[in-house]
C-alpha positions in Angstrom: -53.5 -87.3 -37.0 -55.0 -84.4 -39.0 -57.3 -83.7 -36.1 -54.4 -82.8 -33.7 -51.9 -81.5 -36.2 -52.7 -77.8 -35.7 -52.2 -77.7 -31.9 -48.4 -77.5 -31.9 -48.5 -74.5 -34.3 -51.1 -72.8 -32.0 -48.9 -73.5 -29.0 -45.8 -72.0 -30.6 -47.7 -68.9 -31.7 -49.1 -68.4 -28.2 -45.7 -68.8 -26.7 -44.3 -66.2 -29.1 -47.1 -63.8 -28.3 -46.5 -64.2 -24.6 -42.8 -63.5 -24.9 -43.4 -60.5 -27.0 -45.9 -59.2 -24.4 -43.4 -59.7 -21.6 -40.7 -57.8 -23.6 -43.1 -54.9 -24.3 -44.1 -54.8 -20.6 -40.4 -54.8 -19.6 -39.5 -52.0 -21.9 -42.5 -49.9 -20.8 -41.4 -50.4 -17.2 -37.7 -49.4 -17.8 -38.4 -45.9 -19.2 -40.1 -44.5 -16.1 -37.2 -45.9 -13.9 -34.7 -44.0 -16.0 -36.8 -40.8 -15.8 -37.1 -41.0 -12.0 -33.3 -40.5 -11.6 -31.9 -37.1 -10.2 -31.4 -34.3 -12.8 -27.7 -33.3 -13.0 -27.0 -29.9 -11.4 -24.1 -27.8 -10.1 -23.8 -26.0 -6.8 -22.9 -22.3 -7.3 -22.8 -19.0 -5.6 -24.2 -15.9 -7.3 -23.9 -12.1 -7.0 -26.0 -9.4 -8.6 -25.0 -7.3 -11.5 -24.4 -3.7 -10.4 -25.3 -0.5 -12.2 -23.4 2.7 -11.5 -20.4 4.8 -12.3 -17.5 3.0 -14.0 -14.1 4.5 -13.8 -11.4 4.1 -16.4 -8.2 3.8 -14.3 -4.4 3.8 -14.7 -2.5 1.5 -12.4 0.7 2.6 -10.7 2.9 0.9 -8.1 5.1 2.2 -5.3 5.5 2.4 -1.5 4.2 4.3 1.5 6.7 7.0 2.4 6.9 10.3 4.4 5.9 13.5 2.7 8.8 15.9 2.3 7.0 18.6 4.4 6.4 16.0 7.2 9.9 14.5 7.4 12.5 15.7 9.9 16.1 14.6 9.7 17.7 14.7 13.2 21.5 15.5 13.2 24.2 16.8 15.5 25.8 20.2 15.0 29.3 18.9 15.8 31.4 15.8 15.3 30.1 13.1 17.7 30.4 9.4 18.6 27.1 7.5 19.0 27.0 6.1 22.4 23.6 4.5 22.2 20.6 4.2 19.8 17.3 4.4 21.7 14.7 3.8 18.9 14.2 1.4 16.0 12.9 2.0 12.5 9.0 2.0 12.4 8.6 2.8 16.1 5.9 5.3 16.9 7.3 8.1 19.1 6.0 11.2 20.9 7.5 14.7 20.7 10.5 14.9 23.0 11.1 11.1 23.0 14.8 10.2 23.3 16.4 9.1 20.0 20.1 8.7 20.4 22.8 9.3 23.0 26.0 11.1 21.8 29.4 12.0 23.1 32.2 14.2 21.9 34.9 13.0 19.6 38.5 13.9 20.6 38.5 16.7 18.1 35.1 18.2 19.0 36.0 17.9 22.7 39.2 19.8 22.0 37.3 22.6 20.2 35.0 23.0 23.2 37.9 23.2 25.7 39.6 25.7 23.5 36.5 27.9 23.4 36.2 27.7 27.2 39.8 28.5 27.7 39.5 31.5 25.3 36.7 32.9 27.5 38.8 32.5 30.7 41.8 34.2 29.0 39.7 37.0 27.6 38.2 37.7 31.1 41.6 37.9 32.7 43.0 40.1 29.9 40.0 42.5 30.2 40.5 42.7 33.9 44.2 43.6 33.3 43.4 46.2 30.7 40.7 47.7 32.9 43.2 48.2 35.8 45.7 49.8 33.4 43.0 52.0 32.0 41.9 53.2 35.4 45.6 54.1 36.1 45.6 55.9 32.8 48.2 53.5 31.5 46.0 52.0 28.8 44.2 53.8 26.0 40.5 53.6 25.4 40.9 51.6 22.2 42.8 48.9 24.1 39.9 48.6 26.6 37.4 48.3 23.7 39.5 45.7 22.0 39.7 43.6 25.2 35.9 43.8 25.6 35.4 42.7 22.0 37.8 39.8 22.5 35.8 38.6 25.5 32.5 39.0 23.7 33.8 37.0 20.7 35.1 34.2 23.0 31.8 34.0 24.9 29.8 33.8 21.6 32.1 30.9 20.4 31.6 29.1 23.7 27.8 29.6 23.5 27.8 28.1 20.0 29.8 25.1 21.2 27.4 24.7 24.2 24.4 24.9 21.9 25.9 22.2 19.7 26.1 19.9 22.8 29.7 20.4 23.6 30.9 20.0 27.1 28.7 17.1 28.0 30.0 13.6 28.6 26.6 12.3 27.3 24.1 14.2 25.3 20.6 12.7 24.5 19.0 13.9 21.3 15.2 14.0 21.4 12.5 14.0 18.6 11.3 17.4 17.6 7.9 16.1 16.5 5.5 13.2 17.2 5.4 10.5 14.5 7.1 7.4 13.3 10.8 6.6 13.0 11.4 6.3 9.3 15.1 5.5 9.4 17.9 5.0 11.9 21.1 6.1 10.1 23.4 5.9 13.1 24.9 2.8 14.8 26.3 2.4 18.3 30.0 3.4 18.3 29.9 5.1 15.0 31.5 8.5 14.5 29.3 11.0 12.7 30.5 14.2 11.2 28.7 17.5 12.0 25.4 17.7 10.2 25.3 14.0 9.4 21.9 12.3 9.7 21.2 10.3 12.8 17.5 9.5 12.7 14.7 10.4 10.3 11.2 11.0 11.8 8.0 11.2 9.8 5.3 13.3 11.4 2.0 11.8 12.4 -0.4 12.2 9.4 2.4 12.7 7.0 2.3 9.5 5.1 1.9 9.5 1.3 1.8 6.9 -1.5 4.7 7.5 -3.8 3.8 5.9 -7.1 5.4 5.4 -10.5 3.4 5.8 -13.8 4.5 4.9 -17.3 5.6 8.1 -19.1 3.2 7.5 -22.1 0.2 7.6 -19.7 1.3 10.5 -17.4 -0.2 13.1 -19.7 -3.7 11.8 -18.6 -3.0 12.6 -14.9 -3.5 15.8 -13.0 -3.6 16.8 -9.3 -7.0 16.2 -7.7 -7.8 13.0 -9.6 -9.3 10.2 -7.4 -6.9 7.4 -6.6 -7.5 4.2 -4.6 -4.4 3.1 -2.8 -4.4 -0.7 -2.2 -2.0 -2.8 -0.2 0.0 -5.2 -2.4 -0.3 -7.9 0.3 -4.0 -7.5 1.2 -6.5 -6.3 -1.5 -9.0 -5.6 1.2 -6.8 -3.0 2.8 -7.3 0.2 0.8 -7.8 4.0 1.2 -9.4 6.5 -1.0 -7.3 9.6 -1.8 -6.5 12.1 -4.5 -3.4 13.0 -6.3 -1.5 15.9 -4.9 1.7 15.8 -7.0 2.2 14.7 -10.6 5.8 14.9 -11.7 6.9 16.0 -15.2 10.4 14.4 -15.2 11.4 10.8 -15.7 13.1 9.2 -12.7 16.5 8.0 -13.9 16.4 4.9 -11.7 12.9 3.7 -12.4 12.2 5.3 -15.8 8.8 6.3 -14.5 6.9 9.5 -13.7 6.5 10.1 -10.0 3.1 10.9 -8.6 1.9 10.9 -4.9 -1.2 11.0 -2.8 -1.9 11.1 0.9 -2.4 7.6 2.3 -3.4 7.5 6.0 -4.5 4.0 7.0 -3.5 1.7 9.9 -3.1 -1.1 7.3 -0.7 0.9 5.2 2.4 1.4 7.3 5.6 3.2 6.3 7.4 1.3 3.6 4.4 -0.8 2.6 4.2 -1.8 -1.1 1.0 -0.5 -2.7 -0.9 -0.3 -5.9 -2.6 2.9 -7.0 -5.8 2.8 -9.1 -6.0 6.4 -10.6 -9.4 7.2 -12.1 -9.0 9.3 -15.2 -12.6 9.1 -16.6 -16.0 8.1 -15.3 -19.1 6.9 -17.0 -22.3 4.9 -16.2 -22.3 1.2 -16.8 -22.6 -2.4 -15.4 -20.1 -4.2 -13.2 -19.8 -7.7 -12.0 -17.4 -9.5 -9.5 -14.1 -10.2 -11.3 -14.4 -13.9 -10.3 -17.7 -14.2 -12.3 -15.9 -13.6 -15.6 -14.5 -16.8 -17.2 -12.5 -17.0 -20.4 -12.2 -19.6 -23.1 -11.2 -19.6 -26.8 -14.3 -17.6 -27.6 -13.4 -14.8 -25.2 -15.0 -13.6 -21.9 -18.4 -14.8 -20.6 -20.5 -14.9 -17.5 -23.3 -17.3 -16.5 -26.7 -15.8 -15.5 -29.0 -17.9 -13.5 -32.6 -17.9 -14.8 -35.4 -20.3 -13.8 -32.8 -22.5 -12.0 -30.5 -22.9 -15.0 -27.2 -21.3 -16.0 -27.3 -19.3 -19.2 -24.1 -18.4 -20.9 -23.8 -14.7 -21.8 -20.8 -13.3 -23.8 -19.4 -10.1 -22.5 -16.7 -7.5 -23.2 -14.7 -6.4 -20.2 -13.7 -2.9 -19.2 -11.9 -1.1 -16.3 -11.5 -2.8 -13.0 -12.1 -1.2 -9.6 -11.4 -3.3 -6.5 -13.0 -6.7 -7.0 -15.5 -5.4 -9.6 -15.0 -5.3 -13.4 -17.0 -3.4 -16.0 -18.8 -5.5 -18.6 -21.1 -5.0 -21.6 -23.4 -7.6 -23.0 -26.9 -9.0 -22.7 -27.1 -8.2 -19.0 -29.3 -6.1 -16.8 -28.8 -4.6 -13.3 -29.8 -7.1 -10.7 -29.2 -10.2 -12.8 -27.7 -13.0 -10.7 -24.3 -14.1 -12.1 -22.4 -17.1 -11.0 -19.3 -16.2 -9.0 -18.2 -19.5 -7.5 -18.5 -22.6 -9.7 -18.6 -20.8 -13.1 -15.9 -22.9 -14.7 -17.8 -26.1 -14.2 -21.0 -24.9 -16.0 -22.4 -25.5 -19.4 -25.2 -23.5 -21.1 -28.5 -24.7 -19.8 -27.2 -26.7 -16.9 -29.4 -26.8 -13.8 -27.8 -25.1 -10.7 -28.3 -25.1 -7.0 -27.6 -22.0 -5.0 -25.2 -22.2 -2.1 -23.5 -19.8 0.3 -23.7 -16.1 0.3 
């Protein structure tokens, strides 16, 4: 019994060693399996940091309108009734294009007939005085008075004719080529002499009429660069310069009026626009506005280096179009994340996608 008493102990020890060896092997095999999995990464789009002039701007808002020197208000020189309106607001027209058809009112028709009758009467009276004068029955001053009466009557009739009187239908045409800015008349409406019928803005006469806060107007002067941008499409813009800077507050808007030429097919008459007026320029760095993200610590961008995103704190400055000025640990040409920045963490691996 003593001879075989040690075998169970040896067997148990061997079993324990075998189990321990299997556990160690299993653990050593698991670690490589975990290390073989894919490294987490984010798909992003990048753009380069730009170096160049950075403008400090003042923003103003307004509409595209016709310049005062390029605007013509078409009216009638007598009381009229509008028979037909031949154009619509915003319609491009050529010089001489028909605008409205007019007719006399009862009163203006009467004035024309009276002027015509006065000419007929003055002609007959002059003929009578002339016969008497030839028969030495009328004095020279009577002949002169009759001649003057006829001349006055003819002048009055000519004025009525020039005003359009005596026509059952008078068509008013555009004096210039341009765009119909406003149609003030309606069919069947009676318009007093001199009343507006149609407003036409000459081709090339469009301006951006903008309003600026009074406390910032002192920084503005004619000649400063201004970028006029459509309020509906930021990609539609035109570069211009201020031509007028007002010095009085508009009682309706409580703003200072400024204006700049704005000729662009994408900025039609009446379009709402934003003006970015450059008041100072310096050299600096800009990045796409979409690359700047904000959190409780402020503004930041993510720069891609060696396949990883690195967070860089920045201070933002003036904006110009889709670019914004920044200062921080950046250099011209650094790739900053534009699309996908909000999903990033410092040091996260990234994959570059799209343009």
